[in-house]
C-alpha positions in Angstrom: 133.5 -32.9 -19.9 133.8 -35.9 -17.6 136.3 -36.5 -14.8 138.5 -33.9 -13.2 138.4 -31.4 -16.1 138.1 -27.7 -15.2 134.9 -25.8 -15.9 134.8 -22.7 -18.0 134.6 -19.5 -15.9 131.6 -18.4 -17.8 129.7 -21.6 -18.1 130.4 -22.6 -14.5 129.3 -19.2 -12.9 126.0 -19.5 -11.1 123.5 -16.6 -11.7 123.2 -14.3 -8.6 120.3 -14.9 -6.2 117.7 -12.1 -6.7 117.1 -12.1 -3.0 120.7 -11.4 -2.3 120.8 -8.6 -4.9 117.7 -7.0 -3.3 119.3 -7.4 0.2 122.5 -5.8 -1.0 120.6 -2.9 -2.5 118.6 -2.6 0.7 121.7 -2.5 2.9 123.5 0.1 0.6 120.4 2.3 0.5 119.8 2.3 4.3 123.6 2.8 5.0 123.7 5.8 2.7 120.8 7.4 4.5 122.4 6.9 7.9 125.8 8.2 6.7 124.7 11.6 5.3 125.9 14.5 7.5 122.9 16.8 6.8 119.1 16.1 7.2 118.6 17.8 3.8 120.9 15.3 2.1 119.2 12.4 3.8 115.8 13.6 2.5 117.1 14.0 -1.0 118.9 10.7 -1.0 115.7 8.9 0.2 113.5 10.1 -2.6 116.1 9.7 -5.3 117.5 6.2 -4.5 114.4 4.3 -3.2 113.8 3.2 -6.8 117.0 1.0 -6.5 114.9 -1.4 -4.3 111.5 -1.3 -6.1 110.1 0.4 -9.1 109.1 4.0 -8.2 108.4 6.6 -10.8 108.2 9.5 -8.3 108.8 9.7 -4.6 107.8 12.5 -2.2 109.0 12.8 1.4 106.3 14.3 3.6 106.5 15.7 7.1 103.5 14.6 9.1 103.3 17.6 11.5 103.7 21.3 11.0 103.5 23.6 8.0 105.0 23.0 4.5 104.7 19.2 4.6 106.6 18.5 1.3 110.3 18.1 2.2 111.8 16.6 -0.9 110.7 15.3 -4.4 112.4 13.0 -6.8 114.8 14.8 -9.1 115.4 17.6 -6.6 112.8 20.0 -8.1 111.3 22.8 -6.0 108.9 21.6 -3.3 106.1 24.1 -4.0 103.8 24.3 -1.0 100.9 26.1 -2.7 100.4 24.0 -5.9 97.6 21.6 -6.8 100.0 18.7 -6.2 100.6 20.0 -2.7 96.9 20.1 -2.1 96.6 16.5 -3.2 99.4 15.5 -0.8 97.7 17.5 2.0 94.4 15.6 1.3 96.2 12.2 1.7 98.1 13.4 4.7 95.0 14.4 6.6 93.5 10.9 5.8 96.5 8.8 6.9 98.7 10.9 9.3 97.4 9.2 12.4 97.9 5.7 11.0 101.2 3.7 11.0 99.9 1.3 8.3 101.0 1.3 4.7 98.1 2.1 2.4 97.4 2.1 -1.3 95.5 5.3 -1.9 92.1 4.2 -3.4 91.2 5.6 -6.8 88.6 8.3 -6.8 85.7 7.6 -9.3 84.9 10.4 -11.7 81.5 11.0 -10.2 83.1 11.7 -6.9 86.0 13.8 -8.1 84.6 17.0 -6.6 85.4 15.6 -3.1 89.1 15.9 -3.9 89.7 17.3 -7.4 93.5 17.7 -7.0 94.1 14.1 -6.0 91.8 12.9 -8.8 93.9 14.8 -11.3 97.1 13.3 -10.0 95.6 9.8 -10.3 94.4 10.4 -13.8 97.8 11.8 -15.0 100.7 9.9 -16.6 98.3 7.2 -18.0 97.0 6.4 -14.5 99.0 6.9 -11.3 99.0 4.4 -8.4 99.9 6.0 -5.1 101.3 4.1 -2.1 101.4 5.9 1.3 104.3 4.5 3.4 104.7 5.8 7.0 108.3 5.8 8.1 107.6 4.5 11.6 110.0 4.6 14.5 108.9 1.7 16.6 106.5 -1.3 16.8 104.9 0.6 19.6 101.8 2.3 18.2 102.0 5.1 20.8 105.2 6.3 19.1 104.0 8.2 16.1 106.1 8.5 12.9 107.4 11.9 11.9 107.7 11.3 8.1 106.0 9.4 5.3 106.7 8.6 1.7 104.3 9.2 -1.1 105.3 6.7 -3.8 103.9 6.7 -7.4 103.8 4.2 -10.2 102.6 5.5 -13.6 100.8 4.0 -16.5 98.5 2.0 -14.2 101.3 -0.4 -12.8 99.9 -1.8 -9.6 101.8 -2.2 -6.3 102.7 -5.9 -5.7 102.7 -7.4 -2.2 106.4 -8.3 -2.2 107.3 -4.7 -3.0 105.1 -3.4 -0.3 106.6 -5.9 2.2 110.2 -4.8 1.3 109.3 -1.1 1.6 107.8 -1.8 5.0 111.0 -3.4 6.2 112.9 -0.4 4.9 110.5 2.1 6.6 111.9 1.6 10.1 115.4 2.2 8.9 114.5 5.2 6.9 112.5 6.7 9.8 115.4 6.5 12.1 117.8 7.6 9.4 115.9 10.8 8.9 115.5 11.5 12.6 119.1 10.5 13.5 120.9 13.5 15.2 123.8 14.8 13.1 126.5 15.3 15.7 129.1 16.4 13.2 126.8 19.1 11.8 126.0 20.4 15.3 129.7 20.5 16.1 130.4 22.4 12.9 127.7 24.9 13.7 128.9 25.3 17.3 132.5 25.8 16.0 131.2 28.4 13.5 129.3 30.2 16.3 132.3 30.3 18.6 134.6 31.4 15.8 132.1 34.2 14.8 131.9 35.3 18.5 135.7 35.5 18.8 136.0 37.4 15.6 133.3 39.8 16.8 135.1 40.3 20.2 138.4 41.0 18.4 136.6 43.4 16.0 134.9 45.4 18.9 138.2 45.5 20.8 140.2 47.0 17.9 141.6 50.4 18.5 140.2 53.0 16.1 140.4 56.7 15.8 137.2 58.3 17.1 135.3 60.6 14.8 132.1 62.6 14.4 130.3 63.8 11.3 128.6 67.1 10.9 127.1 69.1 8.0 129.5 71.6 6.4 129.3 74.4 3.9 131.8 76.2 1.7 132.0 79.9 2.6 134.3 82.7 1.4 137.5 83.5 3.3 137.9 87.1 4.3 135.3 88.6 2.0 134.8 92.3 1.4 131.5 93.4 2.9 129.2 96.0 1.2 127.4 98.1 3.8 124.5 100.4 3.3 125.9 104.0 3.1 122.7 105.6 4.2 119.1 105.0 5.1 116.7 104.4 2.2 114.9 101.9 0.0 116.8 99.6 -2.3 115.2 100.1 -5.8 117.4 98.2 -8.2 119.8 95.3 -7.9 122.4 95.0 -10.7 124.1 91.8 -9.6 123.3 88.2 -8.9 124.9 85.6 -6.5 128.1 84.2 -8.0 128.5 87.0 -10.6 132.0 88.4 -11.1 132.2 92.1 -10.7 135.0 94.6 -11.3 136.0 97.7 -9.4 133.5 100.6 -9.7 130.7 98.4 -11.1 127.3 99.5 -9.8 126.0 96.9 -7.3 122.6 98.4 -6.4 120.7 101.7 -6.4 118.6 103.5 -3.9 115.2 105.0 -4.6 116.3 108.6 -5.1 112.9 110.4 -5.5 113.1 111.9 -2.0 116.7 112.9 -2.5 115.9 114.5 -5.9 113.1 116.5 -4.3 115.3 117.7 -1.4 118.1 118.5 -3.8 115.8 120.7 -6.0 114.6 122.4 -2.9 118.1 123.0 -1.8 119.0 124.5 -5.1 116.0 126.8 -5.0 116.9 127.9 -1.4 120.5 128.7 -2.6 119.1 130.8 -5.5 116.7 132.6 -3.2 119.4 133.3 -0.6 121.8 134.6 -3.2 119.2 136.9 -4.6 118.3 138.4 -1.2 122.0 138.8 -0.5 122.5 140.7 -3.7 119.6 142.9 -3.0 120.8 143.7 0.5 124.3 144.3 -0.9 122.9 146.9 -3.3 120.9 148.7 -0.6 123.6 148.7 2.0 125.2 151.9 0.6 122.2 154.0 1.7 120.3 151.8 4.1 121.8 151.1 7.5 119.4 148.3 8.2 120.3 146.5 5.0 124.0 147.0 5.9 123.4 145.5 9.3 121.5 142.5 7.8 124.1 141.8 5.2 126.4 139.5 7.3 123.4 137.5 8.5 122.3 136.9 4.9 125.8 135.9 3.9 125.6 133.1 6.5 122.2 132.1 5.1 123.7 131.8 1.7 126.5 129.6 3.0 124.0 127.4 4.9 121.9 127.0 1.8 124.9 126.1 -0.3 126.0 123.6 2.4 122.6 121.9 2.3 122.8 121.7 -1.5 126.2 120.1 -1.4 125.0 117.6 1.2 122.0 116.5 -0.8 124.1 116.4 -4.0 126.6 114.2 -2.2 123.7 111.9 -1.0 122.3 111.8 -4.5 125.7 110.6 -5.8 125.8 107.9 -3.2 122.4 106.5 -4.3 124.4 104.4 -6.8 126.5 102.0 -4.7 129.6 100.9 -6.5 132.1 98.0 -5.9 135.5 98.7 -4.5 137.3 95.4 -5.1 136.9 92.8 -7.9 135.5 89.4 -7.0 132.4 87.2 -6.9 129.1 88.4 -5.4 128.0 86.5 -2.2 124.3 87.0 -1.6 121.7 84.6 -0.1 118.4 86.0 -1.3 118.6 88.7 -4.0 114.9 88.9 -4.5 114.3 89.8 -0.8 116.6 92.9 -1.1 114.6 94.7 -3.8 112.2 97.1 -2.2 113.6 96.5 1.3 114.5 99.3 3.7 118.2 99.7 4.5 119.7 101.3 7.5 123.1 103.0 7.5 125.8 100.4 8.3 123.7 97.4 7.4 125.6 94.6 5.7 123.9 94.0 2.3 126.2 91.6 0.5 129.9 90.7 0.1 132.4 90.3 -2.6 134.8 87.4 -2.3 137.8 86.0 -4.1 136.6 82.6 -5.3 140.1 81.1 -4.8 140.0 81.8 -1.1 137.4 79.7 0.7 136.9 78.1 4.1 134.5 75.7 5.8 131.7 76.4 8.2 130.9 73.2 10.2 127.8 73.0 12.4 128.9 70.4 15.0 126.0 69.0 17.2 126.2 70.1 20.8 126.5 66.5 21.9 129.8 66.1 20.0 131.5 69.3 21.2 133.9 67.2 23.2 135.6 66.1 20.0 136.3 69.7 18.8 139.8 71.0 19.3 141.8 73.6 17.4 144.1 71.8 14.9 141.9 68.7 14.7 142.0 67.0 11.3 138.9 67.1 9.2 137.9 65.1 6.1 135.4 66.8 3.8 133.1 65.1 1.3 131.0 67.4 -0.8 127.5 66.4 -1.9 128.5 67.1 -5.5 131.4 64.5 -5.3 130.6 62.1 -2.4 133.4 59.7 -3.3 136.2 62.3 -3.0 137.5 63.7 0.3 139.5 66.9 1.0 141.7 67.5 4.1 141.2 70.5 6.3 142.1 71.7 9.9 139.9 73.3 12.5 141.0 76.9 13.1 138.1 78.4 15.2 135.5 77.1 17.5 132.4 79.2 18.5 131.0 79.5 21.9 127.3 80.1 21.3 124.9 77.2 20.6 122.9 77.8 17.5 120.1 75.9 15.7 121.4 74.3 12.5 119.4 73.9 9.2 118.6 70.3 10.5 117.0 71.9 13.6 119.8 70.5 15.9 121.5 72.5 18.6 125.0 73.0 17.2 128.2 74.9 17.6 129.9 76.7 14.7 133.4 75.7 13.8 135.6 77.0 11.0 138.3 75.1 9.1 140.8 75.9 6.4 142.1 73.7 3.6 145.3 71.7 3.9 147.6 72.4 1.0 146.2 73.9 -2.2 142.5 74.8 -1.9 140.3 72.6 -4.1 138.3 73.9 -7.0 135.0 74.4 -5.2 132.3 77.0 -5.2 131.0 79.1 -2.4 127.7 77.7 -1.0 128.4 74.0 -1.7 127.3 71.7 1.0 128.8 68.4 2.3 129.7 66.4 5.3 132.7 66.9 7.5 134.3 64.0 9.4 136.2 65.4 12.4 139.0 63.1 13.6 139.4 62.8 17.4 141.4 60.6 19.8 142.0 56.9 19.7 139.3 54.6 21.3 137.8 51.1 21.0 135.6 50.1 18.1 132.7 49.2 20.5 132.8 52.7 22.0 132.7 54.3 18.6 129.7 52.2 17.6 127.7 52.4 20.9 128.5 56.0 21.8 125.4 57.6 20.3 123.0 54.8 21.3 124.2 55.0 24.9 123.6 58.8 24.8 120.1 58.2 23.5 119.4 55.6 26.2 120.8 57.8 28.9 118.7 60.7 27.8 115.6 58.5 27.6 116.1 57.2 31.1 117.1 60.5 32.5 120.4 59.3 33.9 
């Protein structure tokens, strides 16, 4: 159209200048790197968005100093530090880390691949890989060494053009400073987090708590009926086992009665002999004054012999020890009793009512200060560690004993609160003895402070 006619919006639009497009992408890319709050995000953004400026099939951000040089890889995959690819990166790193110049990594001929086999494999992969080493320098001053570099790949044999390299070199200074820029916001957040955690810890340690100590506990019978040895002798047979229910007059154990049987036979023979002599003297007493005078003495001899026979018969009857009250047998080691020598009055076993039990708690001597009559106790048995039973301390011993754990301890007894639980005598567990109120820090540090004081001798 001629004159002052209007142009069509489409036909009158000028195509964008490629240089302006590249410049806009360059600015957006560098701005994004500078605006990231975390160094990890800046590293990931660098390798994933550098292809917006030039063609890059894979980018790797490399740390020039220290261990584990691979920081980030295009796509966000794991940066394996012990792979063949990492070995190839390490080989190029050692060659160029002291240089601030961009370099196209030369291809390794096949006849020289043994010098760097991993790098040769990378260059042969993907139809031919061209690698550009781009140091992310921080200043034009050569004395200021860069901290990072980019490993950039083009696949299928595509070469690196000069204009692309020039653009990347311009971006290198911005990227170097973007990766090294201190993240004030992140440090502030970390500082705030540390302060908040410290305040929470102080509040936690200053919380008032109820002091407590733990000690091993064992279920024992309450007021059992003890079986004592009625006489001296050897226990020959044991008719009961621990935990067995017995009724009244059941035989519990039997003595070795061979000596008693021998003495009883001798006593019966002595009675017979004494009676025979008494009868003979009684018949001769009518005509013999000596026999008449000896007759009272012989009568006493007969009574003595009969008394000995009754004694040994009674002892023989006591060789079978019977139970006097129904209940459950409480006995530690039944096998050790058979063949053992018993003395009169020695406690052999006990018979207990299984519904009446109590607790025997071996409290370490270092925790005696927490013991008091009436103190509350929480019991957790080994057979049911997630369930607790309440009890109360009723008796505290005075003597220090060595517990099963070889710790100097004091014996304390406790009774159940409310209805006794369904437990068996001999069960073991842990008793938690509740003490007075204290601070959490004292509850936590009490035993370590005791150990330190003992070690230092204070």
